[in-house]
VOGU-3710 file (C-alpha; in Angstrom, 3 decimals, decimal comma):
1> xxxxxxxxxx> 172,222/105,412/19,604  173,156/101,895/20,785  171,325/98,889/19,433  167,969/98,143/20,730  168,756/95,100/22,754  165,221/93,712/23,134  164,501/94,004/19,366  167,824/92,501/18,523  167,147/89,488/20,800  163,610/89,138/19,385
11> xxxxxxxxxx> 164,895/89,325/15,769  166,787/86,062/16,584  164,095/84,231/18,627  160,572/85,730/18,613  159,375/83,881/15,460  161,509/80,785/15,849  161,229/79,713/19,448  158,400/77,180/20,114  157,114/78,729/23,237  157,045/82,545/23,360
21> xxxxxxxxxx> 156,793/82,990/27,160  158,020/86,665/27,284  155,469/88,402/25,017  154,564/91,845/26,265  151,216/91,936/24,546  147,763/90,365/25,214  146,389/87,431/23,041  145,419/88,965/19,724  142,507/88,169/17,425  141,767/87,607/13,706
31> xxxxxxxxxx> 140,382/90,464/11,486  137,169/88,383/11,140  136,878/88,216/14,921  137,280/91,902/15,324  134,790/92,690/12,493  132,260/90,516/14,160  132,273/93,046/17,056  131,521/95,997/14,508  128,249/97,743/14,048  126,864/97,217/10,513
41> xxxxxxxxxx> 127,867/100,761/9,767  131,455/100,388/10,838  131,825/97,125/8,908  130,541/98,724/5,874  132,976/101,704/6,248  135,852/99,324/6,606  134,811/97,094/3,540  134,308/100,029/1,303  137,347/101,968/2,500  139,413/103,649/-0,147
51> xxxxxxxxxx> 143,135/103,078/0,415  144,329/106,647/0,238  146,389/108,886/2,629  144,792/109,736/6,045  145,096/112,864/8,232  148,453/113,261/9,990  146,716/113,680/13,355  144,701/110,666/12,771  141,086/110,113/11,496  138,843/112,442/13,370
61> xxxxxxxxxx> 136,549/109,574/14,344  139,326/107,590/15,711  140,649/110,573/17,787  137,049/111,011/19,017  137,015/107,362/20,257  140,449/107,642/21,731  139,482/110,832/23,632  136,599/108,900/25,331  139,139/106,667/27,013  140,346/109,793/29,097
71> xxxxxxxxxx> 138,440/111,662/31,684  138,990/115,162/30,158  140,374/114,729/26,648  138,976/116,227/23,468  139,842/114,888/19,955  142,114/117,962/19,499  144,387/116,748/22,301  145,143/113,492/20,449  147,905/112,781/17,953  148,090/109,398/16,499
81> xxxxxxxxxx> 151,229/107,406/15,551  152,415/104,243/13,960  152,635/102,224/17,170  153,874/103,632/20,496  157,616/103,745/19,416  157,062/106,578/16,963  155,301/108,550/19,684  158,225/107,993/22,063  160,731/109,024/19,361  158,888/112,208/18,221
91> xxxxxxxxxx> 158,101/113,347/21,855  161,740/113,035/22,925  162,948/114,912/19,637  160,427/117,692/20,243  160,737/118,173/23,972  164,599/117,868/24,539  167,541/119,838/23,268  171,219/119,410/23,876  171,264/121,921/26,774  168,410/120,105/28,671
101> xxxxxxxxxx> 168,322/117,444/31,365  165,901/114,473/31,551  165,146/111,945/34,425  164,260/108,372/33,466  163,092/105,490/35,864  165,101/102,260/35,620  164,253/99,595/34,664  162,143/100,727/31,659  161,502/100,226/27,978  164,905/100,707/26,474
111> xxxxxxxxxx> 163,642/103,651/23,984  162,738/105,695/27,105  166,400/105,788/28,062  168,331/105,596/24,828  166,501/108,205/22,949  167,039/111,020/25,572  170,679/109,881/25,856  171,217/110,670/22,191  169,999/114,242/22,781  170,895/115,575/26,223
121> xxxxxxxxxx> 172,134/114,750/29,695  170,057/112,012/31,509  169,899/110,797/35,087  168,447/107,396/36,114  166,362/106,842/39,275  166,027/103,150/40,082  162,805/101,432/41,054  163,370/99,690/44,491  163,025/95,895/44,181  162,842/95,629/47,933
131> xxxxxxxxxx> 159,660/97,827/47,928  157,710/96,128/45,058  159,765/98,151/42,493  158,338/101,387/43,781  159,554/104,862/43,089  161,057/107,056/45,764  160,059/110,677/44,887  162,780/112,066/47,094  165,292/110,403/44,745  163,640/112,096/41,853
141> xxxxxxxxxx> 163,754/115,484/43,828  167,509/114,792/44,477  168,130/114,183/40,713  166,675/117,461/39,646  168,985/120,205/37,945  168,169/123,627/36,982  167,807/122,570/33,549  165,659/119,485/34,035  163,100/119,550/31,265  161,491/116,083/31,365
151> xxxxxxxxxx> 160,710/113,060/33,707  159,846/109,893/32,131  157,746/107,162/33,832  156,010/103,924/32,949  153,383/102,433/35,031  152,216/99,681/34,997  155,983/99,182/34,493  157,674/97,085/31,787  159,256/94,759/32,792  158,395/94,720/36,537
161> xxxxxxxxxx> 154,589/95,185/36,309  154,617/97,501/39,300  152,299/100,430/39,842  153,329/103,147/42,316  150,909/104,264/45,029  148,457/107,059/44,246  150,031/109,396/46,750  153,529/109,109/45,178  152,125/109,619/41,757  150,273/112,871/43,003
171> xxxxxxxxxx> 153,560/113,919/44,587  155,410/113,510/41,341  152,776/115,524/39,468  153,082/118,414/41,982  156,875/118,316/41,823  156,635/118,703/37,992  154,005/121,432/38,223  156,197/123,296/40,667  159,196/123,320/38,348  157,211/123,384/35,049
181> xxxxxxxxxx> 158,810/120,000/34,011  157,242/117,912/31,294  155,944/114,469/32,536  156,101/111,833/29,875  153,964/108,896/31,051  153,981/105,557/29,193  150,552/104,124/30,010  150,349/101,143/27,464  149,492/98,563/30,226  146,895/100,667/31,898
191> xxxxxxxxxx> 143,422/98,898/32,298  145,207/95,549/33,025  145,598/96,071/36,679  145,025/93,133/39,098  142,890/95,506/41,211  141,117/98,514/39,624  141,569/100,257/43,096  145,294/100,802/42,397  144,733/102,055/38,829  146,493/105,438/38,485
201> xxxxxxxxxx> 144,954/108,295/36,528  146,249/109,083/33,022  148,860/111,811/33,569  147,503/114,128/30,867  144,129/114,156/32,558  145,620/115,687/35,660  148,588/117,721/34,604  148,854/120,380/31,860  152,387/119,696/30,901  151,963/115,804/30,763
211> xxxxxxxxxx> 152,003/113,521/27,783  150,112/110,334/28,013  151,345/107,522/25,678  149,042/104,613/24,699  148,699/102,155/21,886  146,369/99,384/20,523  149,116/96,863/21,093  149,277/95,930/24,777  146,029/96,114/26,797  143,951/95,674/23,647
221> xxxxxxxxxx> 146,086/92,882/22,180  146,234/94,418/18,633  149,800/95,142/17,750  149,238/94,305/14,092  147,317/97,513/13,713  150,266/99,650/14,576  148,057/102,430/16,107  149,341/104,488/18,999  148,838/107,993/20,305  149,819/110,684/22,681
231> xxxxxxxxxx> 147,330/112,794/24,543  148,488/116,197/25,870  146,622/119,446/26,516  149,716/121,466/25,554  148,792/122,533/22,148  152,147/123,919/21,180  153,889/120,507/21,904  151,177/118,583/19,978  151,665/120,935/16,932  155,364/120,448/17,141
241> xxxxxxxxxx> 155,018/116,696/17,199  152,570/116,707/14,356  155,116/118,621/12,256  157,838/116,125/13,065  155,578/113,351/12,097  155,599/114,761/8,570  159,191/113,574/8,239  158,388/110,081/9,446  155,312/108,071/8,786  153,224/111,123/7,594
251> xxxxxxxxxx> 150,080/109,288/8,407  148,669/106,045/9,765  147,288/103,087/7,800  143,658/103,788/6,755  142,509/100,060/7,273  144,248/100,057/10,713  142,498/103,228/11,783  138,974/101,850/10,837  139,771/98,629/12,635  141,008/100,558/15,757
261> xxxxxxxxxx> 137,679/102,491/15,802  135,860/99,076/15,923  138,015/97,793/18,753  137,791/100,867/20,798  134,022/100,849/20,493  134,129/97,241/21,729  136,837/97,944/24,318  134,756/96,861/27,414  134,399/93,349/25,844  138,027/93,107/24,791
271> xxxxxxxxxx> 139,347/94,238/28,069  136,974/92,149/30,125  138,377/89,124/28,055  141,995/90,173/28,527  141,710/90,847/32,420  140,158/87,382/32,781  143,073/85,883/30,761  145,667/87,735/32,783  144,075/86,707/36,036  143,882/83,000/34,933
281> xxxxxxxxxx> 147,594/82,966/33,794  148,794/84,784/36,917  147,412/82,010/38,998  149,077/79,391/36,851  152,473/81,230/36,868  152,405/81,720/40,560  151,590/78,055/41,241  154,445/77,094/38,837  157,140/79,253/40,619  155,912/78,064/44,053
291> xxxxxxxxxx> 156,887/74,545/42,900  160,462/75,677/42,425  161,187/77,862/45,543  164,889/77,169/45,428  165,225/78,511/41,927  162,877/81,458/41,735  161,609/84,537/43,762  158,369/85,579/42,228  155,884/88,478/43,092  152,666/88,983/41,236
301> xxxxxxxxxx> 152,600/91,998/38,923  150,443/94,878/39,831  149,303/95,382/36,375  150,125/94,592/32,779  150,969/91,217/31,466  154,667/90,946/32,111  156,665/90,216/35,282  160,261/90,303/36,446  161,053/87,208/38,574  164,492/86,612/40,118
311> xxxxxxxxxx> 166,439/83,497/39,243  168,269/81,885/42,089  169,285/78,603/40,482  172,705/77,109/39,797  173,948/79,324/36,967  173,771/83,085/35,977  170,608/84,230/34,659  171,802/85,152/31,140  173,173/81,576/30,645  169,969/80,114/32,062
321> xxxxxxxxxx> 167,827/82,021/29,624  170,185/81,132/26,667  170,311/77,369/27,463  166,520/77,316/28,077  165,587/78,585/24,567  168,275/76,662/22,699  167,387/73,353/24,386  163,622/73,614/24,926  162,376/76,542/22,715  161,105/78,363/25,757
331> xxxxxxxxxx> 161,754/82,064/25,253  162,364/84,418/28,172  164,114/87,838/27,987  167,455/87,624/29,735  168,801/90,546/32,015  171,188/91,654/29,314  168,214/93,094/27,396  167,627/95,478/30,415  171,023/96,753/30,690  171,069/100,456/31,528
341> xxxxxxxxxx> 173,627/103,023/30,676  172,472/105,180/33,532  172,472/102,656/36,527  173,452/99,126/37,310  170,452/96,995/36,279  169,695/93,772/38,107  171,475/90,741/36,398  169,517/88,008/38,265  166,094/88,801/36,659  164,308/87,804/33,468
351> xxxxxxxxxx> 161,040/88,953/31,871  158,276/86,569/31,566  154,856/87,261/29,827  151,480/86,067/30,755  149,022/87,673/28,342  148,680/84,909/25,757  146,434/81,807/25,825  147,634/78,251/26,060  150,467/79,213/28,402  150,062/75,706/29,897
361> xxxxxxxxxx> 152,028/74,275/26,977  154,996/76,561/27,486  154,928/75,973/31,226  154,999/72,201/30,787  158,141/72,460/28,611  159,688/74,862/31,080  158,794/72,441/33,990  160,301/69,429/32,163  163,551/71,268/31,747  163,798/72,431/35,346
371> xxxxxx> 162,995/68,724/36,628  165,495/67,239/34,161  168,339/69,657/35,259  167,688/69,216/39,067  165,984/72,666/39,799  164,048/72,896/42,829
//
């Protein structure tokens, strides 16, 4: 497998750049802040926790809380992982074999493409930037082969923030159902939509061969817990994934599981705070880009806390991002990070994040650089 470009770039800049303006998660909180949301019983269970192994599937109480975030899930439909990445890795290894074919939307989180490519034949279907990065279901249909085993989607999308219309989502589900194709749905930004009316159902709630991926890292803003999960009603797939996990993490962190239970019980409060922060930051970001119409083309994301603006200034976008972080400490993700081996990826776009507090400080440094260098 090729290097994970995003993580390689972050290994250099994520903890050294002064202004992390491309974070893909929401503002986090301290352990004490999270414990303040706990019931007395849950706080006691955390403080008296014995630091032994936990169940491979995940603590039963945790899986019960996760199941309640779905319309039709039961705890036995949930398998927990160390973050979302382990879930992606195991799902691809379990579902795909060398004789299979997979279809992946582009752009996407790199693991969604690189992992299947290490196993079998893969086709990419591009989101259309001229149609708010939407997905053409006819292109998916055209990419099908007799051995297509899996279609992988990600909405709200990383990095574009787009959400496809509900009728297209329904058409995709029916297409998968007609052919018996697995639908792997990365839903880590769900519940951060600008408008709840465009929120898609979770795929595993509506399709028996779907796998819905989620995590505490993104919408909940708790990446340090390293708690992710897959929900699927396909018991055979879930059992095979559990057995694969025995060769990797074996089980999750016991303290993290207890803290995740507390957070999920307080999810309405946490998500209300996070949606308000996204809304506030989106207004600031839109006003910022409107001040430089000759240098940027910006459309507000449908959901999530990342966007993918187009840079139209006086240099290529990769150079712009590199000079910006080196001279000012403002970190954006350049288009090289989103290079695809399947399709030609846009080279005039960068990822920006808007889920953290105190965004004004980074925007001020960004603005000063643009004014100093003659951007308009």
